[in-house]
C-alpha positions in Angstrom: -19.5 -3.6 1.1 -19.0 -0.6 -0.8 -21.3 1.0 -3.6 -20.6 3.4 -6.3 -22.6 6.1 -8.5 -24.8 7.3 -5.8 -26.2 9.6 -4.3 -24.3 11.3 -7.0 -23.4 9.8 -10.8 -20.1 8.6 -11.2 -18.3 8.3 -14.5 -17.1 5.2 -15.6 -18.5 3.4 -11.8 -18.2 -0.1 -13.2 -14.5 0.2 -13.8 -13.9 2.2 -10.4 -15.0 -0.6 -8.6 -13.4 -3.2 -10.6 -10.1 -0.7 -10.1 -10.8 -0.7 -6.4 -11.1 -4.1 -6.2 -7.8 -5.1 -7.4 -6.2 -1.8 -5.0 -7.4 -3.7 -2.1 -6.1 -7.6 -2.9 -2.8 -5.8 -4.1 -2.7 -4.2 -0.2 -3.8 -7.2 1.6 -0.8 -8.6 -0.4 1.8 -6.1 0.5 0.4 -6.4 4.2 0.9 -9.9 4.4 4.3 -9.9 2.9 5.0 -7.4 5.9 4.6 -10.1 8.2 3.3 -7.6 10.9 0.1 -9.4 11.3 -0.8 -12.7 13.0 -2.8 -14.3 10.4 -3.0 -13.1 6.9 -5.6 -10.9 5.1 -7.7 -12.6 3.0 -9.5 -10.7 0.5 -12.7 -11.8 -1.7 -14.5 -9.2 -3.9 -17.9 -9.4 -5.6 -19.0 -6.9 -8.0 -22.1 -6.8 -9.7 -23.9 -3.6 -11.3 -27.6 -3.1 -11.4 -30.0 -0.9 -10.1 -30.6 -0.7 -6.2 -32.5 0.9 -3.7 -30.2 3.2 -1.9 -30.9 5.8 0.6 -31.0 6.1 4.5 -32.5 3.0 5.8 -33.8 1.9 9.3 -35.5 3.3 12.4 -35.4 6.2 14.8 -32.9 4.4 16.9 -30.7 3.3 13.8 -30.1 4.9 10.4 -27.4 3.5 7.5 -27.0 5.1 3.8 -26.9 1.6 2.3 -28.4 0.1 -0.9 -30.8 -3.2 -1.0 -31.9 -5.5 -3.7 -31.7 -8.1 -6.0 -28.2 -6.7 -7.4 -27.1 -6.5 -3.8 -27.6 -10.1 -3.5 -26.0 -11.2 -6.6 -23.0 -9.4 -5.8 -22.3 -11.3 -2.6 -23.0 -14.5 -4.1 -20.6 -14.0 -7.0 -18.2 -13.0 -3.7 -18.5 -16.1 -2.4 -17.6 -18.2 -5.5 -14.0 -17.1 -4.7 -13.5 -19.8 -2.6 -15.0 -22.1 -5.0 -12.7 -21.4 -7.7 -9.8 -20.0 -5.5 -10.0 -16.4 -6.7 -9.8 -13.1 -5.5 -12.1 -10.8 -7.8 -15.0 -12.0 -9.5 -17.4 -9.9 -12.0 -20.8 -10.3 -13.2 -20.9 -10.5 -17.2 -23.1 -7.4 -17.0 -20.2 -5.6 -15.1 -17.8 -7.0 -17.3 -19.6 -5.9 -20.8 -20.0 -2.2 -18.7 -16.3 -2.1 -18.4 -15.1 -3.2 -21.8 -17.3 -0.7 -23.8 -15.8 2.3 -21.7 -12.5 0.7 -22.2 
C-alpha cells in the first residue's frame, strides 16, 4: 500500500498515483520478459482518492506510519476488481475526475 499527499500537500497527487501504478505495471512486465525469476510477477493496482486517518498508529512496541479509513478499504476492493475484469489498474470515479480536472 502507498498513499499520497501526506504528511505534506503534493500537487497533482491523484495523477502521480495513477502514473506510479502504470510504472509499476511496466516494470513488472519488463522483469517478466527478462526471465530471471521463476514465477512471473503479477501486479494489481487499485487507486482511490479520499480523506483518511493518517499518522503513527500502533502501540509502544510497534508503531507504523500508515493510513486507515473507508477510502483505504475502497481502494483495496477496487484493486481486487482487477482479478474479476482481468485488468492491472483500476481507479475509482473520484480519482478519475480529479485526474481529468488537472489535465
